[in-house]
Legacy VTK file of the C-alpha trace (Angstrom):
# vtk DataFile Version 3.0
C-alpha trace
ASCII
DATASET POLYDATA
POINTS 389 float
0.000 0.000 0.000
1.300 3.445 -0.928
0.169 7.035 -0.321
-0.899 8.641 -3.600
-1.963 12.088 -2.442
-3.185 14.378 0.320
-6.397 16.385 0.182
-7.125 19.315 2.502
-10.367 20.983 3.585
-10.497 24.342 5.347
-13.911 24.749 6.964
-15.462 27.852 8.509
-17.361 26.779 11.625
-18.859 29.937 13.085
-16.371 31.517 15.477
-13.478 29.292 14.367
-12.039 27.496 11.349
-11.077 23.837 11.087
-8.519 22.068 8.894
-9.168 18.488 7.819
-6.776 16.275 5.877
-7.512 13.162 3.852
-4.681 10.835 2.854
-5.353 8.731 -0.266
-3.743 5.391 -1.062
-3.361 3.249 -4.167
-5.538 0.546 -2.551
-8.632 2.733 -2.346
-8.411 3.190 1.432
-8.276 6.770 2.645
-7.579 8.164 6.087
-8.884 11.267 7.838
-6.977 13.639 10.114
-7.300 17.147 11.538
-4.815 19.996 11.925
-6.846 22.771 13.534
-4.925 25.596 15.211
-6.848 28.804 15.903
-5.541 31.657 13.761
-3.223 29.419 11.721
-5.515 27.309 9.543
-4.092 28.399 6.199
-0.571 28.331 7.621
-0.994 24.759 8.839
-2.517 23.770 5.514
0.604 25.153 3.818
2.776 23.219 6.273
1.018 19.990 5.277
1.962 20.766 1.669
5.553 21.483 2.691
5.802 18.079 4.367
3.809 15.855 2.019
6.857 14.888 -0.053
8.072 12.876 2.944
5.062 10.548 2.733
3.960 10.401 -0.915
4.816 6.959 -2.242
5.331 5.551 1.244
3.370 2.907 3.148
0.874 4.722 5.416
0.777 1.759 7.789
4.299 2.621 8.928
2.824 5.428 10.995
5.691 6.168 13.384
8.289 5.953 10.630
6.451 8.551 8.545
5.843 10.868 11.500
9.526 10.785 12.402
10.489 11.515 8.803
8.230 14.573 8.745
9.721 15.783 12.033
13.398 15.035 11.444
13.477 15.503 7.686
13.819 19.278 7.934
16.949 20.741 9.485
15.031 23.089 11.775
12.142 22.556 14.177
8.949 24.223 12.937
7.402 24.133 16.401
3.685 24.135 17.053
2.618 24.481 13.415
5.105 21.815 12.309
3.719 19.279 14.763
0.108 20.162 14.036
0.714 19.465 10.348
2.406 16.171 11.261
-0.548 15.256 13.486
-3.046 15.740 10.661
-1.176 13.247 8.484
-0.221 10.906 11.341
-3.835 10.501 12.479
-4.920 9.874 8.890
-2.318 7.110 8.673
-3.598 5.556 11.920
-7.060 5.711 10.349
-5.789 3.852 7.287
-4.011 1.259 9.428
-7.147 0.582 11.435
-9.312 0.330 8.326
-6.841 -2.003 6.636
-7.088 -4.355 9.620
-10.803 -3.858 10.220
-10.392 -2.589 13.798
-10.724 0.777 15.571
-7.532 2.622 16.479
-7.999 1.924 20.178
-7.683 -1.790 19.423
-4.224 -1.078 17.989
-3.006 0.798 21.066
-3.946 -1.705 23.720
-7.672 -2.242 23.472
-10.502 -0.870 25.567
-9.974 0.128 29.162
-13.504 1.517 29.361
-16.692 1.728 27.317
-17.363 5.448 27.841
-15.636 8.471 29.345
-16.751 11.424 31.438
-17.041 14.549 29.318
-17.077 18.227 30.137
-18.694 20.938 28.046
-16.860 23.860 26.509
-17.895 26.452 23.958
-21.318 26.520 25.629
-21.413 30.193 26.581
-21.870 32.808 23.900
-23.262 35.486 26.086
-22.706 38.584 28.194
-20.387 38.367 31.168
-23.056 38.438 33.862
-24.120 35.811 36.398
-27.646 35.655 34.969
-26.480 35.196 31.373
-23.965 32.510 32.309
-26.568 30.657 34.365
-29.034 30.636 31.470
-26.355 29.204 29.186
-25.248 26.670 31.812
-28.773 25.375 32.223
-28.767 24.379 28.533
-25.560 22.428 29.199
-27.229 20.493 32.002
-30.242 19.888 29.774
-27.977 18.172 27.231
-26.845 15.704 29.887
-23.509 17.171 30.985
-22.527 17.313 34.637
-19.261 19.187 34.081
-18.451 22.400 32.231
-15.479 24.702 31.735
-15.500 28.490 31.598
-13.258 31.534 31.738
-15.064 34.218 33.770
-12.210 36.756 33.821
-13.121 39.060 30.930
-9.979 40.574 29.408
-7.865 40.696 32.574
-4.196 39.989 31.970
-1.320 39.834 34.427
-3.416 41.157 37.288
-7.170 41.408 37.784
-8.867 44.338 39.469
-10.956 43.533 42.520
-14.195 44.549 40.829
-13.447 42.268 37.872
-12.604 39.410 40.232
-15.882 40.122 42.005
-17.748 39.588 38.719
-15.956 36.275 38.188
-16.814 35.235 41.731
-20.467 36.183 41.295
-20.724 34.213 38.037
-19.276 31.115 39.646
-21.301 31.501 42.825
-24.483 31.728 40.773
-23.590 28.525 38.946
-22.638 26.727 42.133
-25.855 27.737 43.887
-28.298 27.172 41.021
-26.922 24.174 39.134
-27.511 20.613 40.378
-25.401 19.471 43.283
-22.240 17.753 42.134
-21.859 19.763 38.909
-18.155 20.070 38.161
-17.001 23.622 37.376
-13.635 23.775 35.605
-11.887 27.134 35.297
-9.725 28.072 32.309
-7.390 30.927 33.226
-5.963 30.994 29.664
-2.434 31.656 30.981
-3.396 35.208 31.858
-2.100 35.762 35.432
1.245 36.240 37.144
2.233 33.649 39.733
1.136 35.743 42.687
-2.100 36.804 41.029
-2.966 33.230 40.058
-2.609 32.245 43.706
-4.620 35.258 44.925
-7.451 34.587 42.496
-7.489 30.863 43.300
-7.705 31.590 47.011
-10.619 33.958 46.447
-12.543 31.424 44.348
-11.635 28.249 46.249
-14.738 28.267 48.530
-16.847 27.657 45.405
-15.589 24.056 45.142
-13.986 24.291 41.698
-12.770 21.163 39.938
-9.579 22.548 38.435
-7.533 25.683 37.743
-6.274 25.448 34.158
-3.216 27.206 32.729
-2.959 29.702 35.584
0.309 31.353 34.498
2.270 32.519 31.455
3.086 30.173 28.592
6.472 31.842 28.127
8.008 30.261 31.235
6.688 26.769 31.843
8.211 26.574 35.320
5.899 29.276 36.732
3.097 26.734 37.051
4.901 24.767 39.782
4.918 27.321 42.634
1.266 28.009 41.884
0.310 24.330 41.818
2.052 23.601 45.111
0.007 26.155 47.055
-3.174 26.510 44.998
-6.315 25.464 46.896
-7.688 24.317 43.516
-6.031 21.397 41.662
-4.034 22.660 38.678
-4.217 21.323 35.107
-1.966 22.398 32.241
-0.185 21.357 29.060
-2.486 22.189 26.153
0.103 24.483 24.561
3.035 22.099 24.928
4.269 20.749 21.615
7.086 18.452 22.749
7.264 15.368 24.933
10.094 16.907 26.917
7.846 19.672 28.168
5.652 17.064 29.837
8.701 15.394 31.364
9.621 18.784 32.806
6.047 19.208 34.035
6.237 15.884 35.864
9.689 16.648 37.228
8.599 20.032 38.597
5.840 18.557 40.724
2.552 19.985 41.927
0.538 19.192 38.779
-1.259 15.858 38.455
-3.554 16.634 35.514
-1.705 16.773 32.200
-3.544 18.250 29.195
-1.863 17.057 26.015
-3.345 18.334 22.764
-2.873 15.507 20.226
-2.756 17.927 17.302
-0.100 20.126 18.925
2.059 17.132 19.864
2.192 15.520 16.455
-0.594 13.007 16.858
-1.597 9.826 18.628
1.793 8.198 19.257
3.211 11.206 21.086
0.035 11.638 23.128
0.369 8.026 24.241
3.926 8.819 25.288
2.647 11.712 27.418
0.062 9.420 28.989
2.866 7.047 29.960
4.964 9.858 31.440
1.918 10.870 33.461
1.300 7.264 34.490
4.867 6.911 35.769
4.377 10.179 37.659
1.130 9.013 39.248
-0.845 11.547 37.220
-3.729 11.576 34.755
-4.343 13.017 31.311
-7.312 15.112 30.245
-6.602 15.943 26.600
-7.306 19.416 25.332
-9.631 19.494 22.320
-11.033 22.737 20.940
-10.952 21.714 17.272
-13.492 19.921 15.130
-15.207 16.526 15.233
-12.268 14.612 13.775
-10.059 15.763 16.647
-12.860 14.720 19.005
-12.700 11.193 17.604
-8.920 11.155 18.109
-9.328 11.972 21.798
-12.052 9.392 22.250
-9.910 6.679 20.671
-7.286 7.558 23.278
-9.936 7.631 26.001
-10.868 4.072 25.178
-7.346 2.711 25.668
-5.373 4.943 28.057
-5.484 3.649 31.669
-4.943 7.031 33.342
-7.537 8.991 31.347
-9.506 11.413 33.526
-12.072 13.432 31.555
-12.589 14.710 27.999
-13.206 18.265 26.798
-16.151 18.466 24.395
-17.175 21.304 22.092
-19.149 19.352 19.499
-22.529 19.583 21.217
-22.314 23.384 21.093
-21.056 23.907 17.546
-23.207 25.233 14.704
-26.120 22.850 13.958
-24.936 22.061 10.417
-21.694 20.587 11.791
-23.638 17.505 12.817
-23.829 16.640 9.107
-20.109 17.204 8.550
-19.046 13.762 9.772
-20.720 10.380 9.901
-20.349 9.791 13.645
-20.683 11.865 16.794
-20.445 10.710 20.405
-23.663 10.625 22.373
-23.889 11.665 25.994
-25.524 9.486 28.597
-27.718 11.819 30.648
-27.464 9.494 33.640
-23.673 9.303 33.826
-22.663 12.347 31.718
-20.337 10.003 29.831
-19.488 10.285 26.138
-19.751 7.209 23.932
-16.656 5.906 22.152
-16.208 5.106 18.441
-16.403 1.474 17.328
-15.963 1.517 13.537
-12.614 0.597 11.952
-9.898 3.235 12.031
-10.811 6.583 13.491
-14.491 5.727 13.340
-15.961 8.442 11.137
-15.930 9.891 7.617
-16.064 13.457 6.332
-18.908 14.625 4.083
-17.059 16.561 1.392
-20.132 18.427 0.203
-20.872 19.794 3.663
-17.236 20.769 4.139
-17.121 22.638 0.832
-20.430 24.353 1.577
-18.761 26.045 4.552
-15.402 27.331 3.298
-12.705 29.075 5.293
-14.030 32.225 6.934
-11.448 34.982 7.479
-13.626 36.417 10.264
-13.734 33.159 12.237
-11.258 33.895 14.968
-11.148 33.826 18.782
-9.248 36.529 20.661
-9.764 36.340 24.423
-8.227 39.786 24.878
-10.952 41.399 22.802
-13.780 42.863 24.909
-16.917 40.751 24.641
-15.058 37.649 23.478
-17.392 35.551 25.622
-20.073 36.010 22.960
-17.866 34.099 20.479
-19.004 36.170 17.530
-16.019 35.135 15.432
-14.741 38.583 14.521
-11.197 39.498 13.580
-10.046 43.005 14.465
-6.899 44.978 13.765
-6.331 45.873 17.404
-6.543 44.243 20.798
LINES 1 390
389 0 1 2 3 4 5 6 7 8 9 10 11 12 13 14 15 16 17 18 19 20 21 22 23 24 25 26 27 28 29 30 31 32 33 34 35 36 37 38 39 40 41 42 43 44 45 46 47 48 49 50 51 52 53 54 55 56 57 58 59 60 61 62 63 64 65 66 67 68 69 70 71 72 73 74 75 76 77 78 79 80 81 82 83 84 85 86 87 88 89 90 91 92 93 94 95 96 97 98 99 100 101 102 103 104 105 106 107 108 109 110 111 112 113 114 115 116 117 118 119 120 121 122 123 124 125 126 127 128 129 130 131 132 133 134 135 136 137 138 139 140 141 142 143 144 145 146 147 148 149 150 151 152 153 154 155 156 157 158 159 160 161 162 163 164 165 166 167 168 169 170 171 172 173 174 175 176 177 178 179 180 181 182 183 184 185 186 187 188 189 190 191 192 193 194 195 196 197 198 199 200 201 202 203 204 205 206 207 208 209 210 211 212 213 214 215 216 217 218 219 220 221 222 223 224 225 226 227 228 229 230 231 232 233 234 235 236 237 238 239 240 241 242 243 244 245 246 247 248 249 250 251 252 253 254 255 256 257 258 259 260 261 262 263 264 265 266 267 268 269 270 271 272 273 274 275 276 277 278 279 280 281 282 283 284 285 286 287 288 289 290 291 292 293 294 295 296 297 298 299 300 301 302 303 304 305 306 307 308 309 310 311 312 313 314 315 316 317 318 319 320 321 322 323 324 325 326 327 328 329 330 331 332 333 334 335 336 337 338 339 340 341 342 343 344 345 346 347 348 349 350 351 352 353 354 355 356 357 358 359 360 361 362 363 364 365 366 367 368 369 370 371 372 373 374 375 376 377 378 379 380 381 382 383 384 385 386 387 388
């Protein structure tokens, strides 16, 4: 079996764009992957084209060999975009391998550990930053069957947050804690916006609200800043979505204080490297909760991992809150069990779903589809690109 070509689809999905990749073979089997990176869809698509010469004519079933060639075959490291492009092709090759053997990917990486996985909602609020508006949106999340949800209630604060702005965040979270069903998990995404001292101050203020985790509390420029925060934070800390190398997760484990690792399979180069992170976390006595803010193909990737990884904690889920037409974009979506709030896992060979080309082409790349959390009103997720911040 040999790779004959690579097809790309850039899809405008409301407030964001997605990049899908299909790898074609001479045996009629094709594989699907995703390379979504907010703000860099066309750039990542170009990176796929820059790397495709490493895989054309090669056997797609030699997944790790091809991924290594795409990584090492250039003299310099292309960083986040480089690995996202690799991931799109790598996942498509896993898809082909699974299809060629008639088994889902999770069967190839150890088989099922579980039959479903706890999910948490994200992308559910597109509203004003008020307690009442957030509660109304959160009630729709509960109605869909979720018992966990993530939010960033901090407006555009960066570095430090004024007391009145922190008061608004507190009031939003208090409203949710008081009005939502008992046991609802509230996960907080800080989006790397605070200094070390401010992350601790804010966590201490919000801790009485029984929050599930405190995600990316400090700058992405200096990875080590998360450790002093994690050691004293009254809320458990999760981080790692922006890491694009395995070594960064080794450093995270070595630094201590964090027991929830958030690998993003697309950022890391795909499934194999995410499995490596899971094993680093396992050796550390920690768990993974993969980041996933892309499209439905990336969702399937995470759920294949969820099926097989022993130390899998919880899965981020945007799909239920995307534009209605996106349900027709792929042939399979996970369902949520309203009793357990668990997401179902894919069973079909390979990745477990197919892309509808007509639907993808009916929603082309949208230059306005862009998320900027430093833009006032970003919580409404209107998908607008501006020239200033």
